[in-house]
A tleap script that builds the chain and sets N, CA, C and O, in Angstrom:
source leaprc.protein.ff14SB
mol = sequence {
  NMET ALA ASP PRO HIE LEU ARG ALA ARG GLY
  VAL ILE VAL GLU LEU GLU HIE PRO ALA ALA
  GLY LEU VAL ARG SER ILE ALA ASN PRO VAL
  ARG LEU SER GLN THR PRO VAL SER TYR ARG
  LEU PRO PRO PRO MET LEU GLY GLN HIE ASN
  ALA GLU VAL LEU ILE GLU LEU GLY TYR GLU
  PRO SER GLU VAL GLU GLU LEU GLU THR ARG
  GLY VAL CILE
}
set mol.1.N position { 134.098 79.098 -184.629 }
set mol.1.CA position { 133.282 78.725 -183.494 }
set mol.1.C position { 132.051 77.938 -183.920 }
set mol.1.O position { 131.280 77.484 -183.075 }
set mol.2.N position { 131.868 77.777 -185.190 }
set mol.2.CA position { 130.723 77.017 -185.672 }
set mol.2.C position { 131.067 75.546 -185.878 }
set mol.2.O position { 130.207 74.767 -186.290 }
set mol.3.N position { 132.299 75.155 -185.602 }
set mol.3.CA position { 132.733 73.776 -185.816 }
set mol.3.C position { 131.888 72.820 -184.976 }
set mol.3.O position { 131.806 72.987 -183.759 }
set mol.4.N position { 131.260 71.822 -185.599 }
set mol.4.CA position { 130.393 70.890 -184.871 }
set mol.4.C position { 131.135 70.126 -183.770 }
set mol.4.O position { 130.568 69.852 -182.713 }
set mol.5.N position { 132.397 69.785 -184.020 }
set mol.5.CA position { 133.166 69.045 -183.018 }
set mol.5.C position { 133.373 69.897 -181.757 }
set mol.5.O position { 133.212 69.406 -180.640 }
set mol.6.N position { 133.727 71.161 -181.940 }
set mol.6.CA position { 133.921 72.044 -180.785 }
set mol.6.C position { 132.631 72.200 -179.996 }
set mol.6.O position { 132.645 72.191 -178.765 }
set mol.7.N position { 131.529 72.340 -180.697 }
set mol.7.CA position { 130.244 72.490 -180.014 }
set mol.7.C position { 129.879 71.200 -179.270 }
set mol.7.O position { 129.376 71.254 -178.148 }
set mol.8.N position { 130.126 70.059 -179.883 }
set mol.8.CA position { 129.802 68.775 -179.253 }
set mol.8.C position { 130.644 68.543 -177.999 }
set mol.8.O position { 130.173 67.932 -177.040 }
set mol.9.N position { 131.880 69.023 -178.003 }
set mol.9.CA position { 132.774 68.856 -176.854 }
set mol.9.C position { 132.551 69.916 -175.776 }
set mol.9.O position { 133.198 69.884 -174.729 }
set mol.10.N position { 131.649 70.842 -176.026 }
set mol.10.CA position { 131.360 71.873 -175.036 }
set mol.10.C position { 132.430 72.944 -174.931 }
set mol.10.O position { 132.558 73.599 -173.897 }
set mol.11.N position { 133.208 73.126 -176.008 }
set mol.11.CA position { 134.278 74.123 -176.006 }
set mol.11.C position { 133.707 75.533 -176.161 }
set mol.11.O position { 134.327 76.508 -175.735 }
set mol.12.N position { 132.547 75.637 -176.759 }
set mol.12.CA position { 131.911 76.924 -176.991 }
set mol.12.C position { 130.691 77.052 -176.077 }
set mol.12.O position { 129.865 76.142 -176.002 }
set mol.13.N position { 130.588 78.178 -175.391 }
set mol.13.CA position { 129.401 78.451 -174.582 }
set mol.13.C position { 128.732 79.710 -175.122 }
set mol.13.O position { 129.393 80.584 -175.683 }
set mol.14.N position { 127.449 79.790 -174.951 }
set mol.14.CA position { 126.696 80.977 -175.347 }
set mol.14.C position { 126.201 81.649 -174.076 }
set mol.14.O position { 125.573 81.020 -173.224 }
set mol.15.N position { 126.496 82.938 -173.966 }
set mol.15.CA position { 126.139 83.700 -172.779 }
set mol.15.C position { 125.341 84.933 -173.184 }
set mol.15.O position { 125.600 85.538 -174.224 }
set mol.16.N position { 124.387 85.292 -172.370 }
set mol.16.CA position { 123.581 86.484 -172.635 }
set mol.16.C position { 124.328 87.716 -172.136 }
set mol.16.O position { 124.721 87.791 -170.971 }
set mol.17.N position { 124.517 88.675 -173.031 }
set mol.17.CA position { 125.188 89.926 -172.692 }
set mol.17.C position { 124.147 91.038 -172.731 }
set mol.17.O position { 123.357 91.098 -173.673 }
set mol.18.N position { 124.124 91.933 -171.720 }
set mol.18.CA position { 123.083 92.963 -171.684 }
set mol.18.C position { 123.104 93.926 -172.870 }
set mol.18.O position { 122.056 94.446 -173.252 }
set mol.19.N position { 124.264 94.170 -173.454 }
set mol.19.CA position { 124.353 95.107 -174.581 }
set mol.19.C position { 124.440 94.402 -175.925 }
set mol.19.O position { 123.930 94.911 -176.923 }
set mol.20.N position { 125.077 93.242 -175.965 }
set mol.20.CA position { 125.346 92.566 -177.236 }
set mol.20.C position { 124.407 91.402 -177.525 }
set mol.20.O position { 124.467 90.819 -178.607 }
set mol.21.N position { 123.544 91.056 -176.580 }
set mol.21.CA position { 122.667 89.908 -176.781 }
set mol.21.C position { 123.414 88.607 -176.529 }
set mol.21.O position { 124.269 88.536 -175.645 }
set mol.22.N position { 123.098 87.600 -177.289 }
set mol.22.CA position { 123.722 86.292 -177.125 }
set mol.22.C position { 125.113 86.305 -177.750 }
set mol.22.O position { 125.254 86.579 -178.941 }
set mol.23.N position { 126.145 86.009 -176.952 }
set mol.23.CA position { 127.522 85.986 -177.450 }
set mol.23.C position { 128.133 84.612 -177.208 }
set mol.23.O position { 127.816 83.937 -176.229 }
set mol.24.N position { 129.001 84.218 -178.105 }
set mol.24.CA position { 129.723 82.954 -177.960 }
set mol.24.C position { 131.088 83.228 -177.347 }
set mol.24.O position { 131.728 84.239 -177.633 }
set mol.25.N position { 131.516 82.306 -176.500 }
set mol.25.CA position { 132.802 82.445 -175.834 }
set mol.25.C position { 133.426 81.063 -175.674 }
set mol.25.O position { 132.746 80.043 -175.783 }
set mol.26.N position { 134.718 81.048 -175.416 }
set mol.26.CA position { 135.421 79.791 -175.158 }
set mol.26.C position { 135.087 79.355 -173.738 }
set mol.26.O position { 135.152 80.156 -172.806 }
set mol.27.N position { 134.732 78.098 -173.577 }
set mol.27.CA position { 134.382 77.555 -172.271 }
set mol.27.C position { 135.634 77.303 -171.438 }
set mol.27.O position { 136.746 77.238 -171.963 }
set mol.28.N position { 135.435 77.164 -170.159 }
set mol.28.CA position { 136.519 76.794 -169.261 }
set mol.28.C position { 136.973 75.384 -169.632 }
set mol.28.O position { 136.148 74.471 -169.663 }
set mol.29.N position { 138.263 75.180 -169.915 }
set mol.29.CA position { 138.727 73.855 -170.326 }
set mol.29.C position { 138.838 72.859 -169.176 }
set mol.29.O position { 138.956 71.656 -169.410 }
set mol.30.N position { 138.801 73.341 -167.946 }
set mol.30.CA position { 138.932 72.466 -166.781 }
set mol.30.C position { 137.583 71.821 -166.498 }
set mol.30.O position { 136.573 72.510 -166.354 }
set mol.31.N position { 137.575 70.501 -166.419 }
set mol.31.CA position { 136.344 69.750 -166.145 }
set mol.31.C position { 136.539 68.965 -164.845 }
set mol.31.O position { 137.348 68.037 -164.793 }
set mol.32.N position { 135.810 69.332 -163.813 }
set mol.32.CA position { 135.891 68.660 -162.522 }
set mol.32.C position { 134.547 68.000 -162.235 }
set mol.32.O position { 133.508 68.658 -162.280 }
set mol.33.N position { 134.566 66.713 -161.943 }
set mol.33.CA position { 133.316 65.974 -161.774 }
set mol.33.C position { 132.500 66.456 -160.573 }
set mol.33.O position { 131.270 66.420 -160.617 }
set mol.34.N position { 133.147 66.897 -159.523 }
set mol.34.CA position { 132.435 67.329 -158.324 }
set mol.34.C position { 132.148 68.835 -158.290 }
set mol.34.O position { 131.387 69.310 -157.447 }
set mol.35.N position { 132.755 69.568 -159.201 }
set mol.35.CA position { 132.592 71.027 -159.216 }
set mol.35.C position { 132.325 71.504 -160.633 }
set mol.35.O position { 133.260 71.871 -161.345 }
set mol.36.N position { 131.079 71.506 -161.051 }
set mol.36.CA position { 130.789 71.958 -162.413 }
set mol.36.C position { 131.061 73.455 -162.582 }
set mol.36.O position { 130.952 74.235 -161.636 }
set mol.37.N position { 131.407 73.822 -163.781 }
set mol.37.CA position { 131.692 75.219 -164.105 }
set mol.37.C position { 130.388 76.004 -164.158 }
set mol.37.O position { 129.372 75.508 -164.645 }
set mol.38.N position { 130.429 77.226 -163.656 }
set mol.38.CA position { 129.288 78.129 -163.818 }
set mol.38.C position { 129.820 79.431 -164.401 }
set mol.38.O position { 130.937 79.853 -164.101 }
set mol.39.N position { 129.016 80.049 -165.226 }
set mol.39.CA position { 129.386 81.301 -165.867 }
set mol.39.C position { 128.454 82.377 -165.333 }
set mol.39.O position { 127.266 82.400 -165.653 }
set mol.40.N position { 129.007 83.271 -164.512 }
set mol.40.CA position { 128.195 84.313 -163.887 }
set mol.40.C position { 128.095 85.571 -164.736 }
set mol.40.O position { 127.078 86.265 -164.710 }
set mol.41.N position { 129.146 85.862 -165.486 }
set mol.41.CA position { 129.184 87.098 -166.263 }
set mol.41.C position { 129.594 86.820 -167.698 }
set mol.41.O position { 130.398 85.923 -167.950 }
set mol.42.N position { 129.056 87.572 -168.632 }
set mol.42.CA position { 129.505 87.430 -170.022 }
set mol.42.C position { 130.864 88.109 -170.186 }
set mol.42.O position { 131.275 88.877 -169.315 }
set mol.43.N position { 131.562 87.841 -171.282 }
set mol.43.CA position { 132.835 88.525 -171.510 }
set mol.43.C position { 132.596 90.023 -171.684 }
set mol.43.O position { 131.532 90.428 -172.152 }
set mol.44.N position { 133.577 90.850 -171.311 }
set mol.44.CA position { 133.385 92.297 -171.457 }
set mol.44.C position { 133.400 92.720 -172.912 }
set mol.44.O position { 133.967 92.044 -173.770 }
set mol.45.N position { 132.766 93.850 -173.171 }
set mol.45.CA position { 132.813 94.449 -174.501 }
set mol.45.C position { 134.225 94.998 -174.717 }
set mol.45.O position { 134.945 95.258 -173.753 }
set mol.46.N position { 134.611 95.171 -175.956 }
set mol.46.CA position { 135.917 95.725 -176.276 }
set mol.46.C position { 136.062 97.102 -175.625 }
set mol.46.O position { 135.264 98.004 -175.880 }
set mol.47.N position { 137.071 97.252 -174.796 }
set mol.47.CA position { 137.335 98.523 -174.136 }
set mol.47.C position { 136.494 98.803 -172.906 }
set mol.47.O position { 136.594 99.883 -172.323 }
set mol.48.N position { 135.672 97.858 -172.503 }
set mol.48.CA position { 134.747 98.089 -171.393 }
set mol.48.C position { 135.460 98.482 -170.103 }
set mol.48.O position { 134.924 99.274 -169.328 }
set mol.49.N position { 136.637 97.957 -169.859 }
set mol.49.CA position { 137.344 98.228 -168.605 }
set mol.49.C position { 138.549 99.142 -168.776 }
set mol.49.O position { 139.412 99.202 -167.900 }
set mol.50.N position { 138.615 99.853 -169.896 }
set mol.50.CA position { 139.763 100.731 -170.149 }
set mol.50.C position { 140.004 101.706 -169.006 }
set mol.50.O position { 141.125 101.812 -168.510 }
set mol.51.N position { 138.970 102.416 -168.585 }
set mol.51.CA position { 139.133 103.442 -167.552 }
set mol.51.C position { 139.650 102.835 -166.255 }
set mol.51.O position { 140.579 103.371 -165.651 }
set mol.52.N position { 139.065 101.730 -165.821 }
set mol.52.CA position { 139.495 101.104 -164.573 }
set mol.52.C position { 140.955 100.678 -164.640 }
set mol.52.O position { 141.707 100.878 -163.687 }
set mol.53.N position { 141.355 100.094 -165.756 }
set mol.53.CA position { 142.737 99.626 -165.906 }
set mol.53.C position { 143.701 100.808 -165.914 }
set mol.53.O position { 144.724 100.779 -165.229 }
set mol.54.N position { 143.382 101.842 -166.681 }
set mol.54.CA position { 144.277 102.996 -166.759 }
set mol.54.C position { 144.402 103.709 -165.419 }
set mol.54.O position { 145.495 104.142 -165.055 }
set mol.55.N position { 143.316 103.837 -164.686 }
set mol.55.CA position { 143.377 104.464 -163.361 }
set mol.55.C position { 144.220 103.616 -162.418 }
set mol.55.O position { 145.001 104.149 -161.631 }
set mol.56.N position { 144.064 102.296 -162.496 }
set mol.56.CA position { 144.879 101.411 -161.664 }
set mol.56.C position { 146.362 101.529 -162.018 }
set mol.56.O position { 147.223 101.335 -161.160 }
set mol.57.N position { 146.658 101.843 -163.269 }
set mol.57.CA position { 148.044 102.020 -163.708 }
set mol.57.C position { 148.600 103.403 -163.364 }
set mol.57.O position { 149.773 103.679 -163.614 }
set mol.58.N position { 147.771 104.266 -162.797 }
set mol.58.CA position { 148.264 105.552 -162.346 }
set mol.58.C position { 147.757 106.764 -163.100 }
set mol.58.O position { 148.108 107.891 -162.749 }
set mol.59.N position { 146.948 106.571 -164.121 }
set mol.59.CA position { 146.373 107.713 -164.833 }
set mol.59.C position { 145.337 108.395 -163.949 }
set mol.59.O position { 144.649 107.741 -163.164 }
set mol.60.N position { 145.233 109.701 -164.082 }
set mol.60.CA position { 144.198 110.457 -163.380 }
set mol.60.C position { 142.883 110.320 -164.160 }
set mol.60.O position { 142.901 110.193 -165.384 }
set mol.61.N position { 141.746 110.346 -163.456 }
set mol.61.CA position { 140.464 110.272 -164.167 }
set mol.61.C position { 140.328 111.328 -165.264 }
set mol.61.O position { 139.744 111.058 -166.313 }
set mol.62.N position { 140.862 112.524 -165.031 }
set mol.62.CA position { 140.785 113.575 -166.055 }
set mol.62.C position { 141.591 113.199 -167.298 }
set mol.62.O position { 141.199 113.533 -168.416 }
set mol.63.N position { 142.720 112.503 -167.106 }
set mol.63.CA position { 143.525 112.057 -168.249 }
set mol.63.C position { 142.778 110.992 -169.044 }
set mol.63.O position { 142.801 110.995 -170.275 }
set mol.64.N position { 142.122 110.088 -168.339 }
set mol.64.CA position { 141.347 109.035 -168.997 }
set mol.64.C position { 140.201 109.660 -169.783 }
set mol.64.O position { 139.923 109.259 -170.913 }
set mol.65.N position { 139.541 110.640 -169.182 }
set mol.65.CA position { 138.440 111.322 -169.866 }
set mol.65.C position { 138.938 112.009 -171.142 }
set mol.65.O position { 138.261 111.978 -172.170 }
set mol.66.N position { 140.112 112.622 -171.074 }
set mol.66.CA position { 140.693 113.279 -172.252 }
set mol.66.C position { 140.985 112.253 -173.349 }
set mol.66.O position { 140.718 112.510 -174.523 }
set mol.67.N position { 141.527 111.098 -172.977 }
set mol.67.CA position { 141.793 110.041 -173.958 }
set mol.67.C position { 140.498 109.573 -174.613 }
set mol.67.O position { 140.457 109.333 -175.820 }
set mol.68.N position { 139.442 109.444 -173.811 }
set mol.68.CA position { 138.141 109.043 -174.359 }
set mol.68.C position { 137.598 110.111 -175.305 }
set mol.68.O position { 137.091 109.793 -176.381 }
set mol.69.N position { 137.704 111.376 -174.903 }
set mol.69.CA position { 137.211 112.489 -175.720 }
set mol.69.C position { 137.924 112.550 -177.064 }
set mol.69.O position { 137.304 112.826 -178.091 }
set mol.70.N position { 139.227 112.292 -177.053 }
set mol.70.CA position { 140.020 112.347 -178.284 }
set mol.70.C position { 139.882 111.074 -179.124 }
set mol.70.O position { 140.418 111.000 -180.229 }
set mol.71.N position { 139.165 110.074 -178.604 }
set mol.71.CA position { 138.967 108.835 -179.358 }
set mol.71.C position { 140.150 107.898 -179.315 }
set mol.71.O position { 140.238 106.965 -180.113 }
set mol.72.N position { 141.076 108.142 -178.375 }
set mol.72.CA position { 142.245 107.273 -178.245 }
set mol.72.C position { 141.828 105.923 -177.678 }
set mol.72.O position { 142.319 104.874 -178.095 }
set mol.73.N position { 140.916 105.975 -176.723 }
set mol.73.CA position { 140.392 104.728 -176.136 }
set mol.73.C position { 138.877 104.737 -176.239 }
set mol.73.O position { 138.224 103.787 -175.808 }
savepdb mol mol.pdb
quit
């Protein structure tokens, strides 16, 4: 991500994350002249949405809590 060409082409964006500080991410590759890209949220932390995804897949909140307690997720 430190490649000067990628940075010059705007492929890398830097976003402020509340827990991680300044993070680099891949920019949206779509470039529309009348609709510029805006970045409202930084990328999630690793595992940040585990509970929501597992509950949506049918796990009970108590099962998710047990997985977290055991260090599985």
